[in-house]
N, C-alpha and C positions, 0 to 999 in steps of 0.2 A: 400603326402610327401612334405615338404617344408623346407626351411632353410634361415637363415639371412646372414650368412657369410660362404660360402663353399669354402675355399681357397685350392688350389691344389699345391702340390710340384712337381708332375710329371704327367701332363695331358696326355691323349692319343694323338697320332699324329694328329688326325682329329679334336681335340677339340680346342676351342678358336676362331674359325672363323665361323661366321654365315653362310657364303656361303658353308662351308664344312660339314654342318649338314646332317645326314642321315634322310630319311623319318621315320615317326612314326612306320610303320610296321617293320622296320629293328631292332627296339629295343623291340618290343612286343614279349613275349615268353609265353603267356598265355596257348597256346595249350600244352606246355610242362608239365603243371600241371596234365593233364589227361594221358600223356604217362609215366610219371615217377612213379615207384612203391611207394606207400604211406606207410610210417612207421606206426606201430601199435599205436592205441590210448592208452592213459595213464589215465584211469578213476580216479585214486587216485590223480594224479597231478591236473586234472581238478577240482575235488571236493575241494581240498585245495585252488585253485585259486578262485573258486566261493565263498567260505566262506570268504576269505580275501577281495574280492571286495565288498561283501554285508556289511561286518563290516566297510569298508572304507566309504561306502555310508551312514552308520548310524552314524558315528562319526562326530560331527560338525567341529573338527579341522583337519580332514583328507583331502587328495587331491586325490579324486577317480580316476581322469584321470592318474595321475602319478602312482598310484597303478596298474592301467590297463597296462600302458607301461611296468612296471616291470614284470607283469604276461606274457605279450607278449614275452618279452625277454627270460624268462625262458622256457615257454611252447614250443616255436618255436626254441629254441637254436640259436637265432639270434645274430649277432654282435651288431646291434643297433635296437631299436624299438621306436615307438612313436605314438602320436595322433595329427592329424592336424584338426583344426576347420576353417570353413569359416568365414571370418571377412572382414573388410574394412580398408584401410590405405590410407589417403589423397583422399578419395572418390572412390578408386579403389578396386575391389574385390581381396582378397588375402587369402592364407592359412596361419594360424598362428600355430606354433608348441606349443601346450598347454602342452604337456608332452613328455619327451624324456628320454630313458634309454640306457645304454650301452656306446659304444665308442663315440657317438655323444651327450652325455648328456648335454654338455656345450652349445649346440645350442638351448636349450629350450627358447621359446619366439620369435624366428626368424620368418620371413615371406618370402613367395614366391608368385609371381603373380598367380592368379587362372587359367588364360587361357593358361599358358605354363608351366605345371608341371605334373608329373605322377598322382598326386592326382586329378587334374582337368580332365584328361582323364578318370580316374576311375569313378569319379562321373558322368560324361557324359554317360558312358557305363553302370552304375548302377550294376556292378558285379565285382568280384575280377579280378585283372590284375597282370601279372608277367612281369617285365621289366628286360632286360639284358643289362648291361652297359648303363643306360638311358642317361648318359651325352653325348652320341653320337648324340642325337636328341635335348635334352632340353638345355636351355641357362644357365647352371650353371657349365660347365666343368672347366672353368678357376678359379673357386672358391673352388674346391674340395681339401681338405687336406687328405682325405681317399677315395680311389676309391669305386665304387658301382658295385660289380660283379652282384648281383641280388637284385631286390626290389619287394616284394610282397605287394600289396596295396588293401585294402578292403573298400568299401564305407559304411557309416551308415546314417540313416535318422531318424528324429524326426517327427513322423506322415508322411506327404507327403513332408516335407521340407528336402532338402539335407543339412546335418549338417557338415560332415567332413569325414575323412578317418582314418583307422588304418593301420600301415605299419611296416614291418620288413625288415632289410637289411643284406645282406652278403657282406662283404668287400673284400673277396677273394674266391677262388674256393673250399675252405674247407667246405663250407656249400651250399647246393642246396635245395630250397624249393619244397614241393610236395603238393598233395591234402589234406593231413592231416593238414598241416599248413594253407591252405586256409580254411578248415573247422573250425579250432580253431579261426582264425581271424573273420570269419563270425559269429560264435557263440558268441564271446566276443564283437562283434559290438553292440549287444543288450544292453550290460552294458554301452558302450560309449553313446548310445542314452539315456539311463536312467540317466546317470550322467549329460548330457547336459540338459535334461528336468528338472533335479533338480534345475539348475540355473534359469530356466524360471519360474518354479512353486513355488519355495521356498523350504527351507531345510526341513520343517516339512512334506510337501506333498511328497517330494522326498524320505524321509526315509520310509514313509508309502508304496510307490510303491516298494522300494527295499526289504523291509521286507516281502511284500506280496509274493515274489518269494520263500521264504524259511520258513516263519513263520506266522501262522494265528493269532498270538497274536496282530499284528498291526491292525486288524479289529476294535478293541475297540478304538484305537486312531483315526482311520478314522471316526468312529461314533462321536467322540468328536468334530472333526473339522466340521462335518456336523451340529452338534448342534450350533456351533459358527456361521456358515453361516445362519442357520435358525434364530438365534437370531439377526444377523445383518439385515436380511430382515425385521424382525418384528420391530426392532427399527427404521429402515429407514422409515417405513410406519407410525410410531407413530407420531401423531401431538400433543399429550399431554405430557408436560415436566415431570409431576409427574410420569406418567406411564413409560416414557422412563427411568428415573433415577431408579425407582424401578426394572425395568427389568434388568438394568445393574448390580445392586448389587445382585439380585437373581442369575444372571449368575456367578458373582464373587464367591458367596458362593458355587455354584455347582462345579465350576472348582477347587477351592482351598479346598473344603470339610471343610469349616469353619463354625463357629457358629454365627459370626457377620460379617457385612460388612457396609461400608459407602462410599458415594461419596460426594466430596466437590468441590466448584468452587473457583478459585482464583479471588479476587476482587482487581484490581490494585490500586484503589483509597485508599484502606486501607492497601494494601500490605499483606493481610491475606487470609486464606482459610475460606469459609463459608459453613457450613453443608447444603447439599441439600436434602439428603435422607439417611436413615439408616435402618438396619435390626438388631433387637435384643437389641438396646440400651434402658436402662431405661430412663424415662423422665429427671431425674436429670443429667445423663451423657450426654444426647443430649443437654440439656441447657448449661452445662459446656463447651462442645466442639462445640458450635455453631460457634465460631470464633477462629481460630488458627493462631498464628503469626509464622514466620520462626525462631524466637528466642525461641519458646517454646521447652520444652524437650520431647514433644510427638513425636511419630515416624513419623507422617505426617508432623509435623513442621520441623523435621530434613531432611525429604525427600524433602520438599519445599526449604530449604536452600541449599541443595546439588544438586537438580535437578536430583536425581537418587533414585532408589528403596532402601528403608531401610527394612531389614528383621531381626526380633528379634525372634529367636526360643523359647527363655525363658526370660521373662522380669526380672525374679529374678536374672539372672546372666549377665545382660547387663549393663556394667559399667556406661554409660551415665545416666542411670535411678536410680542408687543407691542413696538412701537417698532423693529422690525428691518427691514432692507432686504428680507428675504425676504417679509414681509407686504406690502410695497409691490409686490413682483414678483407675488405672488398676486393682488393687486387689479388690477394691470395686465393679467394673463392671465385675469381674470374667474373666478377660482377661489375659491369660498366654503367648500367642504367638501372634505376630502381623507382618504384612507386609503392607507397603504403597508404591504404585507405582504412580509416577507423570504422569499426563495426559498432554502430550506435543503436541504443534502444529507442523505442518510440518516445521516451522521455528525454532523450539527448545524452544519456549516460554511455560512456565507453565500455563496451563489452569485450572487445578484442580488436584484432588488426588483421587485414588481408593484404599481403604484399606480393608483388611480382618483380622479377629481376631479369635483366638481359646481359648477354656477354658483349653486346655492341652498344654504341650510342643510339638511343631510341627516343623518338618524340611520339608518344601515343596520340592517336587521333581523338577528336572530340566524341565521335560515335563510339569508339572502344571504351572511352572513359565513362560514357553514359551507361553502357552495358555493364561496366564494372560496378557502377553505383547500384544498378538493379541487383546484381549478384551479391554485393555487400549488404544490401537491405535484407535480402533473403537469408544470407548467412547469419546476420545478426539475429533474426527471428529464430533460426534453427539453433543457434548457440544459446539463446535464452531458453528455448524449449529443452535443450539438453541439460542445461543447468537446473531447470525446474524439475526435470525427471530425476536427476541425480539427488536433488534435495529431498524429493519424495522417497526415493529409495533409502537415503540416510535416515529420514524421519521414521520410516517403517522399521529399520534396524534398531533405532533408538527406542521405538515403542516396544518392540519385542524384548529388548534388554530391560526396559523399564518394568514390563510385566513380570519378567523373571525375577528382577530385583525386588519388586513389590511382594511377590509370593514368598521370597526368601526372608524379607524383612518382617512380614506378618507371622511367618511360622516360628521365628526365634522367640518373640515375646509370648506367643500362644503356648509354645512348648514349656517355657519357663513358668507361666501361669498355671499350666496343667500340673507340673511337678510340685509347685508350691502349694496348690490347692490340695493335692494328695497328701502332703505333709500335714496340713491343717486338719484334713479329714481323719487321718490316722491318729492325730493327737486327741481327737474327740471320741474315738472308738475305745471300747473297753479292751479290745485286743486287736492286734494287727496280724499280718500274715505270719510273722515269726512267733506268734503266741504271746507276745508281751505288749502292753500298752506303751504308746510313745508319750512318755511323761517328761518332756524336755522343753521348758518355756523358751530357752534360748533358740532351739530349732524352730519353734513357732514364730518367734520374733524375726528370725532370719527369713522364714518363708513369707511372712507378711511384708517384710522389706523388699523381697524379690517381687512380690505381686505389685507393690506400690511402684517400684522402678519400671517394671514391664508395662504396667497400665499407663504410666506416664509416656513410655516409648510409643505405645499404640496411639495415645492422644496426639503425640507429636507427628506421627505418620499421617493421621487424619488431617491435622492442621496443614501439613505439607500438601496433601491432595487438594485442600481448599485453596491454598496459595497458587497451585497450578492454574486453577480456574481464574483466580484474580489476575495473575500475570498475563494469561492468554487474552483476557478481555480488557486489560489495562485498567483494572479497578482497584489496584493497590492505593489506599488512601493513608495519609499521614496525619497524626494529631500532634502538631508541633508546639513546643514550649521552650523556654530558656533552660538548657541543661548543661551540666559539666561533663565533658568527655571522659574525664578520669573516673567519674561515678559509673558511667555506662560500661567502661572497660572492666571495672571491678566486678560489676554484676555478671558480665560475660565470663570472667574468670571463675566466678563462683559456680556457674553452671557446668564448667569443665573440670572442676576439682575432682569429682569422683573418677572420671576417665583417666586423668593424669595420675591419680594415686594407683589405680588398677594397673596402668601400663608403666608405672615407676618412671614417669617422665617429669621433666622440670620445665616450668615456664618462667623465663626471666622477663621482667617488665622494667622499661625505662620511660619515666614520665618527666616532663619539665616541671619546674616549680610553678606554683600558682594555678588558678583555675583555667580551664580551657573551655570557654563558653561557646555553645552552638545553639542555633534555633533548629530543633529537630524533634523527632519522635523517639523518645527514649526506648520504648519497647522494641521498635523495629531496628534501632541501632544495636541494641543488645543482641538481637537476632543476627544482625550482620556479623558482628565480631565473634559471637558464639559459633556461627557456622564456620568462619575462617579458622578459629582456634580448633574446632572439632575436626576439620579436615587436616590441619597441621598435625594433630595428635594421631588421628586415625590412620594416616598414611606414613607414619614414622614408626620405626622399630622400638621395642621396649627399651627404656632407659635413655632414650634420646632427649635432646633439648630443643625447646621452642622459644624463640626470642620475639618479644613484642616491644617495639620502640615507637615512641610518639615524639614528634618535633613540630614546632610551629614556625611557619614562614609568614613574616609580615612585610609586605612591600613598602618601600618608602613613599611618603606622601600622605597628606592629611585625608582622613576618611577611608583609607584602604584597610579593610578588615583582615585580609590575609586568609590563610588556610591552615588546617591541622592535617598532618600527614602521619598515618598509622601504618607501620610496616610489621608484618607477621611473617617470620622466616623460620623454616623448619629444616631438619636434616633427613627428610624422608625420601620417598621413592622418586621424587622429581616428576617433571612433565616433559614429554617429547616435544621438540620444537614444532612439529606439524600439528600438535594438539593445542598449542597455546591459543590459536585463533578461534577454537570452538568450545573451550571449556566452560564458557559462560552461556552456552546454548542449553535449552531445555533438555533434560534427561541425559546430558553428556556425563560420562564417567571417565575419570583419569585412568582407572583400572577396572574393567567391567567383570573380571573373573569373580565368581561367587566366593572362591576360596580367599580372595584378597579383601572383598568388601567388608566393611566394618559398620555398615548401617547407612541409611539415607536413600532417597529416591532419585538422586541426580538432578534435583531442582535447586539445591542450596545456593550454588554460585549464580544461577539465573536470578534468584530472589535477591541475593546480595547486590548484584549489579543494578537491578531495578530500584531497590531502596536507596542505594548510594546516589544514583542519578536523579531520583526524585528529590534528594536533599541538595541538588546542585553540585554534586561531587562527581568523581570518577574513580574507577578501580583498574589496576593493571597487574597482570601476572607475569612473573619472570622465572626462568629456570634454565640451567645449563644442560638439561637433559636428564634421562633416567639415571637414578642413583646419586644425583647431585643436589637433592632438595629443591625447594621452591620458595618463592617470596611473593606475597600479595601486598600491594601498596594501595591504601585507600586515602583519597584526598577529599576533605570536607571543608566547606567555607566556614570561617569563624563568624560568630554573631557580631552584630554592630553594638554600639553603646546601648545599655539598657535605658528604657524610658524612665522619665521622672516618676518617683513613687516607689521604685524598687520592685522586687519580685512579689508575686501574689502570696497571700497568706496561706497557712496550712489548712488541712482538712478540718471540716467542722466535726462536731461531736456526734451529729446524727440526731434525728428527731425521736428516736425511740430507744428502748433499752435493749432490743435484740432478743428478748426472751418473752415468754408468756404469750406466744402466738398460737392461734388455732389454725392449723395448716391442713388443707385438703390436697392430697397428692393424687393426680389423675394420670394414669399411664396404662395402656393396654398390655404392656410387658409386666406381668405380675411380679417377677423377681425384682425388676428395677423399682417398681412402686413400693413393694414391701420393704426392700433394703433401705431406700431413702427415708421412708416413714420411720423405720427403726432408728436410723442415725439421728433424725430430728427429735424423736422422743428422748433419746439419750442426751440431747442437748437442752432438754427442759421444755420442749414444745408439746402441745397436745395435737395429735394427728388423726386423720381418717384417710382411708384409701378408697378410690373408685377406679374401675378398670375400663370405663367407657363414658361417653358423653352423657347418655341418658341417666346412667347410674350416678354420675357426678351431680346432676341437677337434683336428684332425689336426696342424696347425702347432704348436699349444701343446704337444702331446705330445713333439715333437722339440726345439722351441725353448726350452721352459720359461721363459716370460717372468715377470718380477716386476711388470710393469705391463701392463694390457690396456686399450686405448681402444676401446670397443665401441659401435657404432651400435645403436639400438633397432629401427629400421624395416627389419629384414632379411627377405628373402623366405624362405618355407618354415619356417625356425626363427628366431623373432624374438629380439631382444637379451635379453629377460628369460629365455627358456628357455636361450639360449646361456650366459648368466651362471650359471644354476643348474647346468648340466652342467659348465662349467669348474670351478666350485667343488667338484664331486664328483670331480675328477681329482687325483692326487698332484701333477701338474705345476703346477696353478694354485690349490691349496687355500688358499695364503697370499698369492696375487697381489693387487695393488692394482688392482681392476677399476673403471674409470671409464666412466660412461654419457656418450656424446656424442650429442646429439640436438637436434632443433628444438623439442622439447616442453619448455616452461618453466613450466608451471603448478605450483602447490604440490602438487596431488595427483599430478602426474607424478613429482615428486621423492620423494614418500613411497612411490610404487610402486617406483621403482628401488632405494630403500633396503631395502624389504622383500624385493626379489629378490636382494639380496646385493651391490649396488654400493657402493663406498666413497665415491664422489663423483659429482656430476652437473654436466656442462658443457653449455652451450647453444651450438649451432652458429650462426655460424662460431666456432670456438674460437680465442680470441686466444692467440698464442704466449706472451705474458708471463703470462697467467693459468695456462696449462699449466705454465710454468716454476715459478711459485710453488707450484703443487700438487705437482709432482715434487720440489721442494726438501725437502718433509716426508716423502718416501717413502724408506725405507732402500735404499741401493744394493744391487744383487744381488751375491751372493758369486761369486767366480771359479770355484768348484767346481760352480756351477749348482745 
């Protein structure tokens, strides 16, 4: 027994003060049940109550526990009756009144702490208990609006779990409970347990259990559920999609007693349903219904549009089909009745459709439709699993292709570097294999140009690999400023000029008059249009033309900024229609053959899409198929009106001269350290080299550098620790310490800043970037 608000108008004299409570034994009167004469049983009333309870369990809209409370009230001739269930409230165990009848009916839904209530005592003792004026012991006297002369409480259990109690109350001395009342409550406790189990096991199984008490007809329904379970186990073990889909539609036909069935998958790229498997369709019907749009007048199309089942017992009398070609198609396929049930994910998204069809007018029963819902839920899970498995297989294929492409892309520049290095080496030898020295400055210049280009290609590949990580983790960040789109496109064209010249291709550009202002990251947008132009040239034959056109759309109305639309169209190999939906996926390649590949790791379009969307824009690809070229259209929002005060000023002149520095280069790769020190000496700086952290501390003490270029991946003492120790010495307390590393993630930069580095450069360090950095570093004083 429990309650939420038990207000009292006239509490007993001992009530309301915890120190005045009587002990539990003073309010327990259970022994009275055996001493009092028991009234005769009423089999007819019991039978009526049993029938009402079973019917309540079978009705989906019924409230079985409330029906039980009403039965308790009548059979025991009580003043109040109810059912309390164990629950939790704010993490504490309580009894919740799930059903109440009689004078306290308004208290339904209230709670009382489990550990200080008659129900708690009864559950602990696991047998019926009779309480006399229980308010004298329990803490609810001050909340009673009706006194409790007697309370008879009986526990009930679901399996071995204590679930709750049944109770009846007498509010005055006109009613005293006896052994017959205890027997009735104990007998009806079985139905309370059954109703509670119905909530746990589901309405269908609960109905079967309830009906089994009075009607063997439910045996057939239980067998049907077992068939569903066996089907689910069989489907879960199936690794073949075709077998899986055929098993689902066979089960649908069996459940719905239908002549035809079909299962379809929803394809988001097309917004349509695709037929996966069917039973009974003629080839012409299967071909006609291979794709179904939500705007179609078919039953599955209407179910897709509404995300709920469509049931048509007779297509001839269904108004939406009247006079349509779909009705004629149904007649031709001999389909008179149809139902289509959407297959929904756990998030409510449509994954597909499961339909059954009959040759005759059919009104499916509620039980069959419930089984169909169970099957549809199972099919949705299996369809989602099949799609996930397919995505994993495709990802594995793309990974394999990516690794092959990466190996190919790395070998090309490495081979070129190897050959160019051999040319330079022979130019320095007194004699070469042919017996004569290679004294050709033009050849050396050509070789160094090759090395410069191929090194830049390797750096680009490494940058692409870093962008893979950034895209995967959603860590692409923009540094926005007010920029002119024409300038961005010009810079992208400059990066493509060497490739266009090599392939004898022409890029035509159409730009509107006047500036096209955007709020964007110029570097990332150059990357976007450079990637798109790169692809256009890469996948076009020698001598072809690429067209870049920009137009501006400004909608009517004040304050509407509009958008810039950039179209890049080529005359290349084109894109198959079935690939248009996946070309923006990571590692996707329009043509994956190594013979066709012209460079890149298959992440360019993924990066392009990511950057464009971060700018609030969108990108779309179009092609009429292989051999017909392709077009990429980028839409970017235009900037609003500039703030008062105009654009920010230009770059400052820097705080230092950029020369006259004492620079300590620290790197465990001796070739890297020595070559960088040589380049810096040639630029007018004084340099020293150290190949480890401990050596760097020793050299710094004597050399007293004002700039330290420090590698992070040093053995024994890493760059972070070396930086901290250098900062602790008088020689380098004010030195400008720069991290030079292959680590380029944002968290790497934050870590170097925290360790005391003033700047973070990514290997290989470009000399011009280093020169810009050193230009802002004060030159060292001659006195050291």
